N, C-alpha and C positions, 0 to 999 in steps of 0.2 A: 320316488324310488321304485324300481322294479323288484319283483320277488327275488331274482337272482342277486341284486344289489343288497337287499336286506339280508339274505343268507350269507353273502360275503362279509358284510359288516358284523353280523352275529358271530361268525366263525373267527374273525380277527379279534373282536373284543372279548369273547369267552375263551379264546385259545383252544378251539376245537376244530375238527374237520368240517368241511362244507356239508358232508352227508349228515353229521350229527346236528349241525345247525338247521338243516332242512327238516330233520326229524323233529326238532324242538318247535319249529314254526308250524309244522303240520299238526303236532300234538296240541299246541296252543289254540289253533283255529278249530280243531275238532272238539276240544274241551269247551270252547266258547259256544259253539253251536249246540252241543248237548245240554249245557247249563241253561241257555236261553229257552230251549224247548221245554226243559223240565221245570225250571224255577221262574222263567220270565225275565231274568236279569243275569248278566255276567260282568263283573267288575275287573278292570285292569287298573290296579292302584297307580295313581299319579297320572293316568292317561284319560280314563273315562269309563263309561259303562254302556254295554249293549242292553237295550230294554225292549221287550215285546209289549206292544200297545194294541189294545182292542179299539178299533174305530167303529163308531155307531153308523147305522144306515142313515142316509141323509138325502135331501133333494139337491140336485145340481142343475146346470143349464148346459145344453149343447151349444158351444160357441158359434157353430156355423149357422144354426137355425134359430137359436134362442129358445128352443123347446125345453120345457122342464123334464128332467129325467130322474129316475131313482138310482142312487148309488148304493150298492149293497154294503152291509157291514163286513169288515175284514180285519185280519190281524196284520200288523206291520212291525218291522224292527227299526228302532231308531238308535243312534249313537249320541250319547250325551257326554260332552267333553268335561273333564274334571277342572275345577277352578284353578288348581295349581298349574296344569298344562296351559290353560287359556291365558293366565297371567304371565307365564313364561314366554308364550308366543306373542301375545299382544298385551304389553304392560298396561295396567289400568291408568286412567287419567288422574292426575293429581288434583285434589280439591283446592279451590281458591280460598285463600284465608280472608 
């Protein structure tokens, strides 16, 4: 879905104008960014969580030359999907009896 399609859907389901729906979406995204910066995690109940992860420095290889290179430590953001959302999208396999 595009951003405008999400805004249209929110406006219809919440029975508000598109402007209000766009404001809600912008507020959600800015809140998520602020919380991840401050606390390292932002949870969307039933959907998943944004998590800031600290990666350690490590050694890697240049694929073109095979030369060993140092990869610096850095912070990255990951999205971890909630079990409820995952099971709703891709139902778990049933165990054999």
